[in-house]
N, C-alpha and C positions, 0 to 999 in steps of 0.2 A: 760169829754176831746174833745169829738168828737163835742158835741155841741158849746163849746167855741171856737174850730175852726171854726164853722158855723156863729159865729158871736154873740153866747149869752154871754151876760155881768152880771157876777157874781164876787164875790170877797168871800174868804172863810175864816173861824175862824178855826183852827185845834185845836183841845182837847188833841192831843197827840203829840209826837214827830214822833212816826210812821204816823200818820196820814197827817202830814204835808211834810212828806218824799213822801207818796204816791201821794199828790195834786201836788206836784212840779214835780213828773215824768209826771203828766199827763197834765201837762200844767195849772194846776188851779192858778189864782193871789191869793194871801193869804194878810190878812192884819190884824195888831196888833188890839186885841179887844179895846185897850186903846185909839185907833183913830177914834173909830166909834162912833156915835151917837144912832143908831139903827140897831138894828138885825133882818131882816124880817123872817126869818125862819131857823129852825135846823132841821137836817134830819139824823134820826139815827137809829139805831138798840134797841133791849132790850133783856132781860133774859127771863120775864116774862111779861104778861100783863093780866090783869083783864076786866070784862066787864065795870066796870068804868074808863077803861084809865089808871090807876093807874100801875106803872111799878116797875119793879125790874132793877137795870143796875149795871154796875161795874163787869161784869165778864173779862173785857179787862184791869181792873184795871186803869180807867181813870174818874173814877165818880165824884172826885169834880170838874175836870175842864168842863166835859160833863153839869154838873148840875149849874153852874155858867151862861154858855153859853144858853143853853134852857132855863133857867129861865128868862133869859134876851130876850128873842126872843120874836115876836110877836104871832108866831105860832111853834108848834114843830109837826112834822109828824114822825112816827115809823112804819119801815117797818120789818114786821117781817113773819114767816111761820106761819101755823096753830097749830104746837107744841108748840110754846109759850104762847098759849091765856089757860088759866087756870081759874076756878071758883073762888079759894083763892090764894092770893101769898104765897111764901115760900117753896114751892117743891124747888126751884133754892136758892143756899145759898146767903143768904144777906151779901154782901159785906159793910165793914165800914170800911173806910180810918179813921186811928188812928197817932197820933202824938207817935213817937218810946219812945218820955221820958215818964216813970211810964206806960208803956204799960199794964203791969198786972193789976195795979188797975182801969185803965180806961176799962179792959176787964171784969171785977168783976161788974163795973158798968154798964155795956151794957147787961151783962147777969141779974142782978136785974131787969133794964128797960124790957126785955123782957119777962120775968117772969110776971111782972106788969102789962103788955100790953095783956098777955093771950098766948102768946107763950109759951106753958109749956115743958117741957125737953129741952129746946134749947142748944145749945153748940157751941163754937167759935173755930175756928183753924186758928192759923198765917199761910197766903198763902205764900208758899216758891217758889224760883225759881226752874223752871224745874233741875231735880237732886235731889231736896229735902234737901238741907243742910243749903243753906242761904235764908234769909228772901226777897220777892219782894218789892222792892223799888218804889215807884209810882215816876212820873216824877216831883211831888212836894215835893219828899223826905219823904214820908209818907210810913208806914206799912199798910196791909190790913188784916183785922179780916172777915174769913168768917164765918157766922153765919149760922146754921142750925136750921131752926125753924118749921119744917114741914109743919106748916099753920099759916099765919099771919093773924089772924081774924078781927083786927083794924088797918089797914095800917096806917090811919091817927094819930092814937093815938100812936101807935108805932113811927111813924116818931117824932112825938111832944118829945117823952121822951128822944128819943136818942138824938136828938138837943141839949137837955138840957146838956150835958154831957161833962165837960171840958176835951181836950184830943180827942174827935171825932171832925174830921176836917168835915166830910161830910157822908153821909148814903147813901146806893143805892137805897131808896125807893123815887120814883119820883111822887109826888102827885100833881094833879091839874094842871100838865105842859102840856102834851100831849094834842094836839087839833085833829090830823087826824090818825086813823091807817089805814095801807096799809097793808092787811093780804095776802100772796102768797100761794094759793093751790091748786094742780092738774092742773098747768099751769095758772091759772087765778088770777087776784088781786082784792080782796073784799076792797072798800075804805068805812071807818068808820068816821064820823066826830062827834065832841060834842062842845059846846059853852061852853066858859068858862067866868065867870063875869070879 
């Protein structure tokens, strides 16, 4: 907001109703993603990041829209603290956005895919609203299954299997999308970059 008041010319594309509200409060001009020809930069956080800049996202329940915008951007900068950096993805539960229709069938296919990709003894839990009685519904009208994988040995393979399941709208594995990591530790920021083909 402060930089915009000083003359910075930017337009933002929010990926959730909450981020749209926040942007308006700080005076960030917004634009409909269907009215842009190009998105230069996505700036976002992550729930986990590995050494290859692969991510788990979706803890905030906006993973479908976040991935649409991030994957359509020239660059994605991810801002995290050091606690989010991991050797192997999977300690944080992997969110998977699913259609409510026949969700039990979809969940069974997800379980099979996770086992096939090496996520042994994985389990899935329907994400509930605070209070624990009703399912959380995303801005897109979907449910979220949180998958406890412990370790995801091959994130790319896991992502490819999940993407083939009817009923899975999107999963929280962001593969080969992030180009810049900004890691905050002890009052400092470490910047790392990777070149994507």
